[in-house]
N, C-alpha and C positions, 0 to 999 in steps of 0.2 A: 211784853211789848216795852219798848224804850220810852223814856220820857225826854222831851227837848226842854232844856233849861238855858235861859239867857242869863248869864252872870258876868258882871264887869264891875271893876272899881270906878267910883264916881265921886266927884266933888260934891260939896254941900249945894252948890247951885246947879247940880245936875249935868255936869260935863265929864266926859271921859277923855283921858289924855295919859297914856302910860309913861310919858316923860315928865309930867308935872308933879307926880308923887309916886314914891316908891313904898311897897309894903315893908313894915317893920319885920324883925325876924319871926315874931309869933304869927303874923298874918301870912308871911312867906311859907312858913311850915303848914299852915292851914291850906294853902293852895297846892303844896307838894302832895299832901294827903288827899286833897280833892281830886287832883290829877290821877293819882294812882286808883282811886275808886270809879273812874269814868269808863263808860263802854267806848267812848271815843269823843272827838271834837269836830265841830262843824265850823268852817271858816268861810268868809268872803276873801277875795283875792288880797286886799290890802292888809287885813289881819293875819292871814296866812304868811304873807311875805314878812311881816313883823315877827311873827312867832317862829320862823325858820331859823332864827338866831339859835334856838335850842337844839337844832340838828347837828350843830358843829361843836367840837371841843374847844373850850377856850382855857389857856393855862391860868388865867387869873381867876377863874371860878373857885369859889370855896366849896365846902362839902354840901351845904344845902342846894346850891345852884346846880352841882353835879346830880344830886338827887332829883331835882326838878327835871333836868334834861333828860335823865334815864327814864323817868315816869312819862314825859312827853313823847320821847322817841318810841316807847313801847306801845302806845295807843294808836288805833287807826284814826286817820284824820280824813275828812271829806271837805273838798274845796269847791265852792261854787264861784265860777268864773266863766266869762264870755271870752277873755283875752288869754288866759294861759294855756299853753299847749301841753305842759307836762308839770308834774309835781314831784316832791321829794319822796324820800323813803317812808313807807308805811302810810301813804296818802293816796287818795283817789279824787279825780275830778268829777263833779256832778255837772252834766250837761243836759240840756233838754227840759222837760217838765219838772220844774223845781218841786211843786206839790206832790207829784207822783213819786219823785226820787225820795223825798223826806218821808213820805208815808211808808215807803218800802224800807227804808232805814229803821224806822220805828218798829215796823212789823218783824224785821230780822234780827233785832238786837234786844237785849235785856239790860236794864240799868238806865243810867243817865247819859245822854248825849248833850255836851255843852256847846251852845252856840256863842260865838264871840263876834262881835262887830254890830254897831247899831243899825246899819243899813240892811244887812242880811236879817237880823232879828226882826227888824220892821216888816220886811217882805214875808217872813214866816208868821208874824203876827197877823198880817192882813189875811194870811191863808187860814188862820186859826190853828196854827201847828205848834205854838209855843205853849208848853204845859205849865211852866214856872218861871218867874223872874226873880233874880236874886241881885239886890243892889248893895254893894259893899261901899258905904258912906264913909269917906275919909274927911278929916277936919281941915279942908282946903277950900278956898273959894278962888275960882279961876276967872270968873267974869266974862268968858267967851270960850268958844271951842265947839267941838262935836258933842251934841247932847246924847245922853243915854238913850231916850226915846227919839228915834229918827223921824217919827210922825206923830199923829195924835195918839195919846196915851190910851190903850184899851182899858175898859172897866176892869178893875182889879180888886181883889179881896186880900188883905193881909192875913197870912197864916202863920207867921213866926218872925221873931226879931231876936237877935242874939249879938252879944258883944264879942268881938274877936280881937284879942290883945288889948291894949290900953286905949287905942284911938279909933277903932273901926266898929261900925255897927252894920250888921247884915240884916236887911229887910227881905223877907221872902213873901212874894205875892203869887196868887194864882188867878187865871181869868175868871171873870164872874159868868 
């Protein structure tokens, strides 16, 4: 049975914004390896549209960016959306009963399915379907923006903390 993991980069004051801070080479290498190890990725519409960047080949990409794109393209993606009519390569739309669809994904797959996007993660949290939360804390204070937790924080228990590169701490929590 697959495990649903919500993992995102976050500022020290709790906000997520992929444009406000970029991972250093060590952290980016971590994310390449992470993507390679996933059973797949689960996205809401906005995050999926952001990540579609990796579906295309960009001449300015360096070798690690090409590695990440290859890993991302190779993995199945599931997109929760009420407005999208179609999705790109190796992606499927999830429509209808969200809880039933995610339970089916968990039952049909092994390994980790990573969910990206605070709103979708909040919906899955409310349904009791997130098995693990990974907060990648960057030494940046944004002062505003979209919070990591889109709603009340569920009761959590810290199970691991580790340093990734020189600047990032990953905190891993599970629901209590």
